[in-house]
C-alpha positions as CSV (number, residue, x, y, z in Angstrom):
1,M,52.7,-23.1,-10.5
2,T,50.8,-19.8,-10.9
3,D,48.7,-18.0,-8.3
4,A,45.1,-17.5,-9.5
5,F,45.0,-13.9,-8.0
6,T,47.9,-12.8,-10.1
7,V,46.5,-13.9,-13.4
8,A,45.0,-11.0,-15.3
9,G,42.1,-11.2,-17.6
10,E,38.9,-12.8,-16.5
11,F,38.6,-11.4,-13.0
12,A,37.1,-8.0,-12.3
13,P,38.3,-5.7,-9.6
14,A,36.2,-5.7,-6.5
15,E,35.3,-2.0,-7.0
16,N,33.5,-2.9,-10.3
17,L,31.4,-5.5,-8.5
18,S,30.2,-3.1,-5.8
19,N,29.3,-0.5,-8.5
20,S,27.3,-3.1,-10.3
21,F,25.5,-4.0,-7.1
22,E,24.7,-0.4,-6.3
23,E,23.4,0.2,-9.9
24,S,21.2,-3.0,-9.7
25,T,19.8,-1.9,-6.3
26,A,19.0,1.6,-7.6
27,V,17.2,0.0,-10.6
28,L,15.2,-2.3,-8.4
29,A,14.2,0.5,-6.0
30,T,13.0,2.6,-8.9
31,A,11.0,-0.3,-10.4
32,A,9.4,-0.9,-7.0
33,E,8.4,2.7,-6.7
34,L,6.8,2.6,-10.1
35,E,4.8,-0.6,-9.4
36,A,3.5,0.4,-6.0
37,P,-0.3,0.8,-6.2
38,E,-1.8,4.0,-4.8
39,V,-3.5,3.3,-1.5
40,P,-6.4,5.6,-0.7
41,E,-6.1,7.3,2.7
42,V,-8.5,5.8,5.2
43,P,-10.1,8.3,7.6
44,N,-9.0,8.1,11.2
45,G,-11.5,5.8,12.9
46,F,-11.1,7.6,16.2
47,V,-12.3,10.8,14.6
48,Q,-15.4,9.0,13.3
49,L,-16.2,7.8,16.8
50,G,-16.4,11.5,17.9
51,L,-13.4,11.5,20.3
52,A,-12.0,14.9,21.4
53,P,-9.2,16.1,19.2
54,E,-6.7,15.7,22.0
55,L,-7.6,12.0,22.4
56,V,-7.4,11.5,18.6
57,Q,-3.9,13.1,18.6
58,A,-2.8,11.0,21.5
59,C,-3.9,7.8,19.7
60,K,-2.1,9.0,16.5
61,D,1.1,9.8,18.5
62,L,1.0,6.2,19.7
63,G,0.6,4.9,16.2
64,Y,-3.0,4.0,16.3
65,T,-5.3,5.3,13.6
66,Q,-8.1,2.7,13.7
67,P,-10.0,1.4,16.7
68,T,-10.3,-2.3,17.4
69,V,-13.7,-3.9,16.9
70,V,-14.2,-3.8,20.7
71,Q,-13.3,-0.1,20.9
72,S,-15.7,0.6,18.0
73,K,-18.6,-0.9,19.9
74,A,-17.6,0.2,23.5
75,I,-16.6,3.9,22.9
76,P,-20.0,5.0,21.6
77,L,-21.7,3.2,24.5
78,A,-19.4,4.9,27.0
79,M,-20.0,8.3,25.5
80,G,-23.8,7.8,25.5
81,S,-24.1,8.1,21.8
């Protein structure tokens, strides 16, 4: 009886499989970068509402670049615009 792990020939060493995986991943990453459509930059909605630069920066620091529908309607009313 022979052990399947000691038979040479058809089995590739583990290091070859990881190299193949890394190469495939690199090819897929490159392909995804090439296929990504260019997204136009949308102006910051808080700037368009006329908020002070300090408030716009605070919103941006929190990850908000666009006001909600309620904010879009309420902020101009609160500012007397």
